[in-house]
All heavy atoms as a GROMACS GRO file, in nm:
protein
  523
    1MET      N    1  -3.283  10.710 -14.723
    1MET     CA    2  -3.238  10.847 -14.736
    1MET      C    3  -3.291  10.930 -14.619
    1MET      O    4  -3.406  10.916 -14.580
    1MET     CB    5  -3.286  10.905 -14.869
    1MET     CG    6  -3.248  11.050 -14.887
    1MET     SD    7  -3.310  11.125 -15.038
    1MET     CE    8  -3.177  11.081 -15.146
    2ILE      N    9  -3.208  11.014 -14.567
    2ILE     CA   10  -3.245  11.101 -14.456
    2ILE      C   11  -3.328  11.216 -14.508
    2ILE      O   12  -3.289  11.284 -14.604
    2ILE     CB   13  -3.120  11.155 -14.383
    2ILE    CG1   14  -3.038  11.040 -14.325
    2ILE    CG2   15  -3.160  11.253 -14.274
    2ILE    CD1   16  -2.905  11.083 -14.270
    3GLN      N   17  -3.444  11.240 -14.447
    3GLN     CA   18  -3.526  11.355 -14.484
    3GLN      C   19  -3.473  11.479 -14.413
    3GLN      O   20  -3.450  11.477 -14.292
    3GLN     CB   21  -3.672  11.332 -14.443
    3GLN     CG   22  -3.743  11.232 -14.529
    3GLN     CD   23  -3.772  11.287 -14.669
    3GLN    OE1   24  -3.751  11.404 -14.699
    3GLN    NE2   25  -3.819  11.200 -14.754
    4MET      N   26  -3.451  11.584 -14.490
    4MET     CA   27  -3.403  11.709 -14.435
    4MET      C   28  -3.505  11.818 -14.462
    4MET      O   29  -3.577  11.812 -14.562
    4MET     CB   30  -3.269  11.749 -14.497
    4MET     CG   31  -3.156  11.657 -14.459
    4MET     SD   32  -2.998  11.717 -14.519
    4MET     CE   33  -2.999  11.655 -14.684
    5PRO      N   34  -3.511  11.919 -14.375
    5PRO     CA   35  -3.602  12.031 -14.403
    5PRO      C   36  -3.564  12.097 -14.536
    5PRO      O   37  -3.447  12.096 -14.576
    5PRO     CB   38  -3.577  12.128 -14.288
    5PRO     CG   39  -3.510  12.047 -14.182
    5PRO     CD   40  -3.438  11.936 -14.252
    6ARG      N   41  -3.661  12.151 -14.603
    6ARG     CA   42  -3.638  12.214 -14.733
    6ARG      C   43  -3.673  12.362 -14.724
    6ARG      O   44  -3.772  12.401 -14.665
    6ARG     CB   45  -3.726  12.148 -14.838
    6ARG     CG   46  -3.703  12.201 -14.977
    6ARG     CD   47  -3.791  12.133 -15.076
    6ARG     NE   48  -3.770  11.990 -15.067
    6ARG     CZ   49  -3.817  11.904 -15.154
    6ARG    NH1   50  -3.888  11.944 -15.255
    6ARG    NH2   51  -3.794  11.775 -15.140
    7LEU      N   52  -3.589  12.441 -14.785
    7LEU     CA   53  -3.611  12.585 -14.793
    7LEU      C   54  -3.581  12.627 -14.937
    7LEU      O   55  -3.474  12.597 -14.990
    7LEU     CB   56  -3.517  12.659 -14.697
    7LEU     CG   57  -3.517  12.812 -14.704
    7LEU    CD1   58  -3.653  12.868 -14.665
    7LEU    CD2   59  -3.409  12.868 -14.615
    8VAL      N   60  -3.676  12.691 -15.001
    8VAL     CA   61  -3.658  12.738 -15.138
    8VAL      C   62  -3.644  12.890 -15.133
    8VAL      O   63  -3.730  12.958 -15.077
    8VAL     CB   64  -3.777  12.698 -15.228
    8VAL    CG1   65  -3.759  12.751 -15.369
    8VAL    CG2   66  -3.794  12.546 -15.229
    9LEU      N   67  -3.534  12.941 -15.189
    9LEU     CA   68  -3.507  13.085 -15.185
    9LEU      C   69  -3.492  13.141 -15.326
    9LEU      O   70  -3.448  13.070 -15.416
    9LEU     CB   71  -3.376  13.112 -15.110
    9LEU     CG   72  -3.370  13.070 -14.965
    9LEU    CD1   73  -3.230  13.087 -14.912
    9LEU    CD2   74  -3.467  13.151 -14.882
   10THR      N   75  -3.523  13.266 -15.340
   10THR     CA   76  -3.492  13.340 -15.462
   10THR      C   77  -3.388  13.444 -15.425
   10THR      O   78  -3.405  13.520 -15.328
   10THR     CB   79  -3.619  13.410 -15.516
   10THR    OG1   80  -3.717  13.311 -15.541
   10THR    CG2   81  -3.589  13.485 -15.643
   11ARG      N   82  -3.278  13.446 -15.497
   11ARG     CA   83  -3.170  13.541 -15.471
   11ARG      C   84  -3.131  13.608 -15.602
   11ARG      O   85  -3.145  13.551 -15.710
   11ARG     CB   86  -3.046  13.471 -15.415
   11ARG     CG   87  -3.067  13.396 -15.285
   11ARG     CD   88  -3.059  13.483 -15.161
   11ARG     NE   89  -3.174  13.569 -15.148
   11ARG     CZ   90  -3.176  13.681 -15.078
   11ARG    NH1   91  -3.071  13.724 -15.015
   11ARG    NH2   92  -3.284  13.753 -15.071
   12LYS      N   93  -3.078  13.727 -15.591
   12LYS     CA   94  -3.027  13.800 -15.706
   12LYS      C   95  -2.875  13.797 -15.704
   12LYS      O   96  -2.814  13.761 -15.604
   12LYS     CB   97  -3.076  13.945 -15.704
   12LYS     CG   98  -3.226  13.957 -15.720
   12LYS     CD   99  -3.269  14.101 -15.715
   12LYS     CE  100  -3.421  14.112 -15.728
   12LYS     NZ  101  -3.466  14.250 -15.716
   13LEU      N  102  -2.816  13.838 -15.814
   13LEU     CA  103  -2.671  13.843 -15.827
   13LEU      C  104  -2.610  13.919 -15.709
   13LEU      O  105  -2.661  14.025 -15.670
   13LEU     CB  106  -2.634  13.910 -15.959
   13LEU     CG  107  -2.486  13.910 -15.997
   13LEU    CD1  108  -2.435  13.768 -16.014
   13LEU    CD2  109  -2.467  13.989 -16.125
   14ASN      N  110  -2.504  13.864 -15.652
   14ASN     CA  111  -2.429  13.920 -15.539
   14ASN      C  112  -2.503  13.916 -15.406
   14ASN      O  113  -2.454  13.972 -15.308
   14ASN     CB  114  -2.381  14.063 -15.568
   14ASN     CG  115  -2.279  14.065 -15.679
   14ASN    OD1  116  -2.190  13.980 -15.684
   14ASN    ND2  117  -2.294  14.157 -15.772
   15GLU      N  118  -2.617  13.849 -15.400
   15GLU     CA  119  -2.684  13.832 -15.271
   15GLU      C  120  -2.632  13.704 -15.206
   15GLU      O  121  -2.578  13.616 -15.272
   15GLU     CB  122  -2.835  13.827 -15.289
   15GLU     CG  123  -2.892  13.961 -15.329
   15GLU     CD  124  -3.044  13.962 -15.336
   15GLU    OE1  125  -3.106  13.857 -15.359
   15GLU    OE2  126  -3.099  14.071 -15.318
   16ASN      N  127  -2.648  13.695 -15.074
   16ASN     CA  128  -2.590  13.585 -14.995
   16ASN      C  129  -2.696  13.501 -14.927
   16ASN      O  130  -2.807  13.547 -14.901
   16ASN     CB  131  -2.496  13.641 -14.887
   16ASN     CG  132  -2.378  13.711 -14.946
   16ASN    OD1  133  -2.312  13.658 -15.034
   16ASN    ND2  134  -2.351  13.831 -14.899
   17ILE      N  135  -2.656  13.381 -14.894
   17ILE     CA  136  -2.732  13.290 -14.809
   17ILE      C  137  -2.637  13.249 -14.697
   17ILE      O  138  -2.521  13.215 -14.722
   17ILE     CB  139  -2.778  13.166 -14.887
   17ILE    CG1  140  -2.870  13.208 -15.000
   17ILE    CG2  141  -2.845  13.065 -14.794
   17ILE    CD1  142  -2.891  13.101 -15.104
   18ILE      N  143  -2.684  13.254 -14.574
   18ILE     CA  144  -2.601  13.219 -14.458
   18ILE      C  145  -2.653  13.089 -14.398
   18ILE      O  146  -2.772  13.074 -14.372
   18ILE     CB  147  -2.606  13.331 -14.351
   18ILE    CG1  148  -2.561  13.464 -14.409
   18ILE    CG2  149  -2.524  13.292 -14.228
   18ILE    CD1  150  -2.418  13.468 -14.457
   19ILE      N  151  -2.564  12.993 -14.378
   19ILE     CA  152  -2.596  12.868 -14.308
   19ILE      C  153  -2.534  12.878 -14.169
   19ILE      O  154  -2.414  12.903 -14.156
   19ILE     CB  155  -2.542  12.747 -14.386
   19ILE    CG1  156  -2.605  12.742 -14.525
   19ILE    CG2  157  -2.566  12.618 -14.308
   19ILE    CD1  158  -2.548  12.637 -14.615
   20HIS      N  159  -2.616  12.860 -14.067
   20HIS     CA  160  -2.566  12.881 -13.930
   20HIS      C  161  -2.635  12.787 -13.833
   20HIS      O  162  -2.736  12.725 -13.864
   20HIS     CB  163  -2.589  13.027 -13.888
   20HIS     CG  164  -2.733  13.065 -13.881
   20HIS    ND1  165  -2.806  13.056 -13.765
   20HIS    CD2  166  -2.818  13.110 -13.976
   20HIS    CE1  167  -2.930  13.096 -13.789
   20HIS    NE2  168  -2.940  13.128 -13.916
   21ASP      N  169  -2.579  12.779 -13.716
   21ASP     CA  170  -2.643  12.712 -13.604
   21ASP      C  171  -2.642  12.809 -13.487
   21ASP      O  172  -2.610  12.928 -13.505
   21ASP     CB  173  -2.576  12.577 -13.571
   21ASP     CG  174  -2.431  12.589 -13.528
   21ASP    OD1  175  -2.385  12.703 -13.501
   21ASP    OD2  176  -2.363  12.485 -13.520
   22ASP      N  177  -2.675  12.762 -13.368
   22ASP     CA  178  -2.682  12.851 -13.252
   22ASP      C  179  -2.546  12.909 -13.214
   22ASP      O  180  -2.539  13.009 -13.144
   22ASP     CB  181  -2.742  12.778 -13.131
   22ASP     CG  182  -2.889  12.747 -13.152
   22ASP    OD1  183  -2.954  12.814 -13.235
   22ASP    OD2  184  -2.940  12.654 -13.085
   23ASP      N  185  -2.437  12.845 -13.258
   23ASP     CA  186  -2.303  12.891 -13.223
   23ASP      C  187  -2.246  12.992 -13.322
   23ASP      O  188  -2.139  13.047 -13.299
   23ASP     CB  189  -2.208  12.772 -13.211
   23ASP     CG  190  -2.246  12.681 -13.096
   23ASP    OD1  191  -2.295  12.732 -12.993
   23ASP    OD2  192  -2.227  12.558 -13.109
   24GLY      N  193  -2.311  13.011 -13.436
   24GLY     CA  194  -2.260  13.109 -13.532
   24GLY      C  195  -2.272  13.062 -13.676
   24GLY      O  196  -2.337  12.962 -13.707
   25VAL      N  197  -2.205  13.134 -13.763
   25VAL     CA  198  -2.211  13.109 -13.907
   25VAL      C  199  -2.126  12.987 -13.942
   25VAL      O  200  -2.010  12.977 -13.902
   25VAL     CB  201  -2.162  13.233 -13.986
   25VAL    CG1  202  -2.154  13.203 -14.134
   25VAL    CG2  203  -2.254  13.352 -13.961
   26LEU      N  204  -2.184  12.893 -14.018
   26LEU     CA  205  -2.112  12.775 -14.066
   26LEU      C  206  -2.060  12.797 -14.207
   26LEU      O  207  -1.951  12.753 -14.242
   26LEU     CB  208  -2.202  12.652 -14.064
   26LEU     CG  209  -2.255  12.610 -13.928
   26LEU    CD1  210  -2.358  12.500 -13.941
   26LEU    CD2  211  -2.141  12.568 -13.837
   27ALA      N  212  -2.141  12.863 -14.290
   27ALA     CA  213  -2.101  12.887 -14.428
   27ALA      C  214  -2.180  13.003 -14.486
   27ALA      O  215  -2.292  13.031 -14.443
   27ALA     CB  216  -2.124  12.764 -14.513
   28LYS      N  217  -2.119  13.068 -14.583
   28LYS     CA  218  -2.184  13.176 -14.657
   28LYS      C  219  -2.181  13.138 -14.804
   28LYS      O  220  -2.077  13.097 -14.856
   28LYS     CB  221  -2.111  13.308 -14.634
   28LYS     CG  222  -2.175  13.426 -14.705
   28LYS     CD  223  -2.119  13.558 -14.655
   28LYS     CE  224  -2.019  13.613 -14.752
   28LYS     NZ  225  -1.974  13.748 -14.719
   29ILE      N  226  -2.295  13.149 -14.871
   29ILE     CA  227  -2.306  13.117 -15.013
   29ILE      C  228  -2.347  13.244 -15.085
   29ILE      O  229  -2.446  13.308 -15.049
   29ILE     CB  230  -2.410  13.006 -15.037
   29ILE    CG1  231  -2.375  12.884 -14.954
   29ILE    CG2  232  -2.419  12.973 -15.186
   29ILE    CD1  233  -2.486  12.783 -14.946
   30LYS      N  234  -2.270  13.281 -15.187
   30LYS     CA  235  -2.296  13.402 -15.263
   30LYS      C  236  -2.332  13.365 -15.407
   30LYS      O  237  -2.268  13.279 -15.466
   30LYS     CB  238  -2.173  13.492 -15.263
   30LYS     CG  239  -2.190  13.621 -15.339
   30LYS     CD  240  -2.063  13.705 -15.332
   30LYS     CE  241  -2.080  13.835 -15.408
   30LYS     NZ  242  -1.960  13.918 -15.397
   31ILE      N  243  -2.433  13.430 -15.462
   31ILE     CA  244  -2.466  13.415 -15.603
   31ILE      C  245  -2.368  13.505 -15.677
   31ILE      O  246  -2.379  13.627 -15.674
   31ILE     CB  247  -2.611  13.458 -15.633
   31ILE    CG1  248  -2.711  13.394 -15.536
   31ILE    CG2  249  -2.646  13.432 -15.779
   31ILE    CD1  250  -2.706  13.245 -15.529
   32SER      N  251  -2.267  13.446 -15.741
   32SER     CA  252  -2.159  13.526 -15.799
   32SER      C  253  -2.171  13.546 -15.949
   32SER      O  254  -2.107  13.635 -16.005
   32SER     CB  255  -2.023  13.467 -15.764
   32SER     OG  256  -2.016  13.333 -15.802
   33LYS      N  257  -2.253  13.462 -16.018
   33LYS     CA  258  -2.271  13.480 -16.162
   33LYS      C  259  -2.397  13.409 -16.206
   33LYS      O  260  -2.425  13.298 -16.160
   33LYS     CB  261  -2.151  13.425 -16.238
   33LYS     CG  262  -2.156  13.448 -16.388
   33LYS     CD  263  -2.031  13.395 -16.456
   33LYS     CE  264  -2.038  13.418 -16.607
   33LYS     NZ  265  -1.919  13.362 -16.674
   34VAL      N  266  -2.472  13.474 -16.293
   34VAL     CA  267  -2.590  13.412 -16.354
   34VAL      C  268  -2.574  13.428 -16.504
   34VAL      O  269  -2.555  13.538 -16.554
   34VAL     CB  270  -2.720  13.480 -16.306
   34VAL    CG1  271  -2.841  13.418 -16.375
   34VAL    CG2  272  -2.734  13.474 -16.156
   35ASP      N  273  -2.580  13.314 -16.576
   35ASP     CA  274  -2.561  13.317 -16.721
   35ASP      C  275  -2.652  13.212 -16.784
   35ASP      O  276  -2.625  13.092 -16.772
   35ASP     CB  277  -2.415  13.290 -16.756
   35ASP     CG  278  -2.386  13.299 -16.904
   35ASP    OD1  279  -2.461  13.367 -16.977
   35ASP    OD2  280  -2.288  13.236 -16.948
   36ARG      N  281  -2.758  13.256 -16.847
   36ARG     CA  282  -2.856  13.168 -16.911
   36ARG      C  283  -2.908  13.065 -16.813
   36ARG      O  284  -2.980  13.098 -16.720
   36ARG     CB  285  -2.799  13.103 -17.036
   36ARG     CG  286  -2.766  13.203 -17.144
   36ARG     CD  287  -2.722  13.133 -17.267
   36ARG     NE  288  -2.660  13.230 -17.359
   36ARG     CZ  289  -2.602  13.197 -17.470
   36ARG    NH1  290  -2.594  13.070 -17.505
   36ARG    NH2  291  -2.549  13.289 -17.547
   37ASN      N  292  -2.870  12.939 -16.830
   37ASN     CA  293  -2.922  12.833 -16.742
   37ASN      C  294  -2.821  12.787 -16.638
   37ASN      O  295  -2.834  12.680 -16.582
   37ASN     CB  296  -2.970  12.713 -16.825
   37ASN     CG  297  -2.856  12.645 -16.898
   37ASN    OD1  298  -2.751  12.706 -16.920
   37ASN    ND2  299  -2.875  12.520 -16.936
   38GLN      N  300  -2.719  12.868 -16.611
   38GLN     CA  301  -2.619  12.833 -16.509
   38GLN      C  302  -2.610  12.944 -16.404
   38GLN      O  303  -2.622  13.061 -16.437
   38GLN     CB  304  -2.481  12.813 -16.570
   38GLN     CG  305  -2.466  12.685 -16.647
   38GLN     CD  306  -2.320  12.660 -16.683
   38GLN    OE1  307  -2.242  12.752 -16.700
   38GLN    NE2  308  -2.285  12.534 -16.696
   39VAL      N  309  -2.586  12.900 -16.282
   39VAL     CA  310  -2.565  12.992 -16.171
   39VAL      C  311  -2.432  12.955 -16.107
   39VAL      O  312  -2.407  12.838 -16.080
   39VAL     CB  313  -2.678  12.982 -16.067
   39VAL    CG1  314  -2.651  13.072 -15.949
   39VAL    CG2  315  -2.812  13.016 -16.131
   40ARG      N  316  -2.346  13.052 -16.084
   40ARG     CA  317  -2.220  13.026 -16.014
   40ARG      C  318  -2.237  13.068 -15.869
   40ARG      O  319  -2.278  13.180 -15.839
   40ARG     CB  320  -2.106  13.105 -16.077
   40ARG     CG  321  -1.973  13.077 -16.005
   40ARG     CD  322  -1.858  13.143 -16.073
   40ARG     NE  323  -1.838  13.076 -16.203
   40ARG     CZ  324  -1.759  13.124 -16.298
   40ARG    NH1  325  -1.696  13.238 -16.281
   40ARG    NH2  326  -1.744  13.058 -16.411
   41LEU      N  327  -2.203  12.974 -15.780
   41LEU     CA  328  -2.211  12.998 -15.637
   41LEU      C  329  -2.071  13.003 -15.579
   41LEU      O  330  -1.986  12.922 -15.616
   41LEU     CB  331  -2.289  12.885 -15.569
   41LEU     CG  332  -2.429  12.858 -15.621
   41LEU    CD1  333  -2.486  12.734 -15.555
   41LEU    CD2  334  -2.518  12.977 -15.597
   42THR      N  335  -2.048  13.094 -15.487
   42THR     CA  336  -1.921  13.102 -15.415
   42THR      C  337  -1.948  13.066 -15.269
   42THR      O  338  -2.035  13.124 -15.205
   42THR     CB  339  -1.864  13.246 -15.424
   42THR    OG1  340  -1.849  13.281 -15.561
   42THR    CG2  341  -1.731  13.256 -15.351
   43PHE      N  342  -1.875  12.967 -15.220
   43PHE     CA  343  -1.893  12.919 -15.082
   43PHE      C  344  -1.777  12.967 -14.996
   43PHE      O  345  -1.661  12.956 -15.035
   43PHE     CB  346  -1.895  12.766 -15.079
   43PHE     CG  347  -2.013  12.707 -15.150
   43PHE    CD1  348  -2.011  12.689 -15.287
   43PHE    CD2  349  -2.125  12.669 -15.079
   43PHE    CE1  350  -2.120  12.634 -15.353
   43PHE    CE2  351  -2.234  12.614 -15.145
   43PHE     CZ  352  -2.232  12.597 -15.281
   44GLU      N  353  -1.810  13.018 -14.877
   44GLU     CA  354  -1.709  13.054 -14.777
   44GLU      C  355  -1.741  12.978 -14.650
   44GLU      O  356  -1.852  12.988 -14.598
   44GLU     CB  357  -1.712  13.204 -14.749
   44GLU     CG  358  -1.664  13.291 -14.862
   44GLU     CD  359  -1.666  13.438 -14.826
   44GLU    OE1  360  -1.651  13.472 -14.706
   44GLU    OE2  361  -1.687  13.519 -14.917
   45ALA      N  362  -1.643  12.901 -14.603
   45ALA     CA  363  -1.661  12.824 -14.479
   45ALA      C  364  -1.525  12.788 -14.424
   45ALA      O  365  -1.425  12.786 -14.496
   45ALA     CB  366  -1.742  12.699 -14.506
   46ASP      N  367  -1.521  12.757 -14.294
   46ASP     CA  368  -1.397  12.709 -14.234
   46ASP      C  369  -1.357  12.578 -14.300
   46ASP      O  370  -1.440  12.505 -14.355
   46ASP     CB  371  -1.416  12.686 -14.084
   46ASP     CG  372  -1.428  12.817 -14.007
   46ASP    OD1  373  -1.382  12.921 -14.058
   46ASP    OD2  374  -1.484  12.813 -13.896
   47ASN      N  375  -1.229  12.545 -14.291
   47ASN     CA  376  -1.177  12.422 -14.351
   47ASN      C  377  -1.241  12.296 -14.295
   47ASN      O  378  -1.242  12.192 -14.360
   47ASN     CB  379  -1.026  12.415 -14.336
   47ASN     CG  380  -0.955  12.517 -14.421
   47ASN    OD1  381  -1.007  12.561 -14.523
   47ASN    ND2  382  -0.836  12.557 -14.380
   48GLU      N  383  -1.296  12.304 -14.173
   48GLU     CA  384  -1.359  12.187 -14.111
   48GLU      C  385  -1.493  12.154 -14.176
   48GLU      O  386  -1.543  12.043 -14.162
   48GLU     CB  387  -1.381  12.211 -13.961
   48GLU     CG  388  -1.254  12.227 -13.881
   48GLU     CD  389  -1.199  12.370 -13.886
   48GLU    OE1  390  -1.279  12.465 -13.899
   48GLU    OE2  391  -1.077  12.385 -13.879
   49ILE      N  392  -1.553  12.248 -14.246
   49ILE     CA  393  -1.681  12.228 -14.311
   49ILE      C  394  -1.655  12.168 -14.449
   49ILE      O  395  -1.584  12.225 -14.530
   49ILE     CB  396  -1.760  12.360 -14.326
   49ILE    CG1  397  -1.781  12.427 -14.190
   49ILE    CG2  398  -1.892  12.336 -14.398
   49ILE    CD1  399  -1.868  12.350 -14.094
   50LYS      N  400  -1.712  12.052 -14.475
   50LYS     CA  401  -1.693  11.986 -14.604
   50LYS      C  402  -1.805  12.030 -14.699
   50LYS      O  403  -1.922  12.024 -14.664
   50LYS     CB  404  -1.695  11.834 -14.587
   50LYS     CG  405  -1.580  11.784 -14.501
   50LYS     CD  406  -1.590  11.636 -14.480
   50LYS     CE  407  -1.477  11.591 -14.388
   50LYS     NZ  408  -1.486  11.450 -14.355
   51ILE      N  409  -1.765  12.072 -14.819
   51ILE     CA  410  -1.860  12.115 -14.921
   51ILE      C  411  -1.826  12.040 -15.049
   51ILE      O  412  -1.713  12.045 -15.096
   51ILE     CB  413  -1.851  12.267 -14.945
   51ILE    CG1  414  -1.879  12.344 -14.816
   51ILE    CG2  415  -1.947  12.309 -15.056
   51ILE    CD1  416  -1.855  12.493 -14.824
   52ASP      N  417  -1.924  11.967 -15.102
   52ASP     CA  418  -1.904  11.890 -15.225
   52ASP      C  419  -2.025  11.903 -15.315
   52ASP      O  420  -2.137  11.928 -15.268
   52ASP     CB  421  -1.887  11.740 -15.194
   52ASP     CG  422  -1.750  11.706 -15.141
   52ASP    OD1  423  -1.652  11.754 -15.197
   52ASP    OD2  424  -1.743  11.629 -15.044
   53ARG      N  425  -2.003  11.880 -15.444
   53ARG     CA  426  -2.114  11.862 -15.536
   53ARG      C  427  -2.179  11.728 -15.503
   53ARG      O  428  -2.115  11.637 -15.451
   53ARG     CB  429  -2.065  11.862 -15.681
   53ARG     CG  430  -2.000  11.993 -15.722
   53ARG     CD  431  -1.961  11.994 -15.869
   53ARG     NE  432  -1.908  11.869 -15.921
   53ARG     CZ  433  -1.780  11.835 -15.923
   53ARG    NH1  434  -1.688  11.918 -15.874
   53ARG    NH2  435  -1.741  11.720 -15.975
   54GLN      N  436  -2.307  11.715 -15.534
   54GLN     CA  437  -2.382  11.592 -15.502
   54GLN      C  438  -2.314  11.468 -15.558
   54GLN      O  439  -2.299  11.368 -15.489
   54GLN     CB  440  -2.525  11.603 -15.556
   54GLN     CG  441  -2.610  11.480 -15.528
   54GLN     CD  442  -2.658  11.474 -15.385
   54GLN    OE1  443  -2.708  11.572 -15.334
   54GLN    NE2  444  -2.642  11.360 -15.320
   55GLU      N  445  -2.268  11.474 -15.685
   55GLU     CA  446  -2.210  11.355 -15.746
   55GLU      C  447  -2.078  11.315 -15.681
   55GLU      O  448  -2.046  11.197 -15.671
   55GLU     CB  449  -2.192  11.374 -15.898
   55GLU     CG  450  -2.102  11.487 -15.938
   55GLU     CD  451  -2.169  11.622 -15.953
   55GLU    OE1  452  -2.281  11.642 -15.901
   55GLU    OE2  453  -2.108  11.710 -16.017
   56VAL      N  454  -2.002  11.410 -15.631
   56VAL     CA  455  -1.877  11.380 -15.558
   56VAL      C  456  -1.910  11.319 -15.423
   56VAL      O  457  -1.851  11.219 -15.382
   56VAL     CB  458  -1.790  11.507 -15.544
   56VAL    CG1  459  -1.671  11.482 -15.454
   56VAL    CG2  460  -1.746  11.558 -15.680
   57PHE      N  461  -2.006  11.378 -15.354
   57PHE     CA  462  -2.046  11.326 -15.225
   57PHE      C  463  -2.096  11.182 -15.238
   57PHE      O  464  -2.058  11.094 -15.161
   57PHE     CB  465  -2.156  11.415 -15.164
   57PHE     CG  466  -2.211  11.363 -15.035
   57PHE    CD1  467  -2.143  11.382 -14.916
   57PHE    CD2  468  -2.331  11.295 -15.032
   57PHE    CE1  469  -2.193  11.334 -14.797
   57PHE    CE2  470  -2.384  11.246 -14.914
   57PHE     CZ  471  -2.313  11.266 -14.796
   58ASP      N  472  -2.185  11.156 -15.336
   58ASP     CA  473  -2.239  11.022 -15.355
   58ASP      C  474  -2.130  10.921 -15.387
   58ASP      O  475  -2.133  10.808 -15.339
   58ASP     CB  476  -2.342  11.023 -15.468
   58ASP     CG  477  -2.470  11.097 -15.429
   58ASP    OD1  478  -2.490  11.123 -15.309
   58ASP    OD2  479  -2.548  11.131 -15.520
   59LYS      N  480  -2.033  10.961 -15.468
   59LYS     CA  481  -1.924  10.871 -15.506
   59LYS      C  482  -1.839  10.832 -15.386
   59LYS      O  483  -1.793  10.718 -15.374
   59LYS     CB  484  -1.837  10.937 -15.613
   59LYS     CG  485  -1.723  10.853 -15.660
   59LYS     CD  486  -1.643  10.926 -15.766
   59LYS     CE  487  -1.521  10.844 -15.807
   59LYS     NZ  488  -1.438  10.916 -15.904
   60ASN      N  489  -1.818  10.927 -15.296
   60ASN     CA  490  -1.729  10.905 -15.181
   60ASN      C  491  -1.801  10.863 -15.054
   60ASN      O  492  -1.735  10.833 -14.954
   60ASN     CB  493  -1.647  11.032 -15.153
   60ASN     CG  494  -1.556  11.065 -15.269
   60ASN    OD1  495  -1.502  10.978 -15.333
   60ASN    ND2  496  -1.540  11.193 -15.295
   61ALA      N  497  -1.933  10.861 -15.056
   61ALA     CA  498  -2.010  10.828 -14.936
   61ALA      C  499  -1.991  10.680 -14.901
   61ALA      O  500  -1.989  10.595 -14.990
   61ALA     CB  501  -2.157  10.859 -14.957
   62PRO      N  502  -1.979  10.651 -14.772
   62PRO     CA  503  -1.968  10.510 -14.732
   62PRO      C  504  -2.099  10.437 -14.764
   62PRO      O  505  -2.207  10.493 -14.753
   62PRO     CB  506  -1.944  10.516 -14.583
   62PRO     CG  507  -1.984  10.651 -14.539
   62PRO     CD  508  -1.977  10.741 -14.660
   63THR      N  509  -2.088  10.312 -14.806
   63THR     CA  510  -2.206  10.232 -14.836
   63THR      C  511  -2.242  10.150 -14.712
   63THR      O  512  -2.155  10.104 -14.639
   63THR     CB  513  -2.182  10.138 -14.955
   63THR    OG1  514  -2.066  10.059 -14.927
   63THR    CG2  515  -2.160  10.218 -15.082
   64ASN      N  516  -2.371  10.132 -14.692
   64ASN     CA  517  -2.418  10.054 -14.575
   64ASN      C  518  -2.461   9.917 -14.619
   64ASN      O  519  -2.513   9.889 -14.715
   64ASN     CB  520  -2.532  10.125 -14.504
   64ASN     CG  521  -2.484  10.253 -14.439
   64ASN    OD1  522  -2.368  10.264 -14.401
   64ASN    ND2  523  -2.573  10.349 -14.426
   0.00000   0.00000   0.00000
């Protein structure tokens, strides 16, 4: 498994997280709903950026 840097954030309803590189914004994540033990996230990104749930990514990932 590839080790990636980890960042833990606390956000409130309607606050955003921006994912970017030196060339600009790659994706914007908004906390759009909080209800008991669930959080709804809204993702905005260009069509070239692939966004999946972990279980979908794992299912479709190539095996080595």
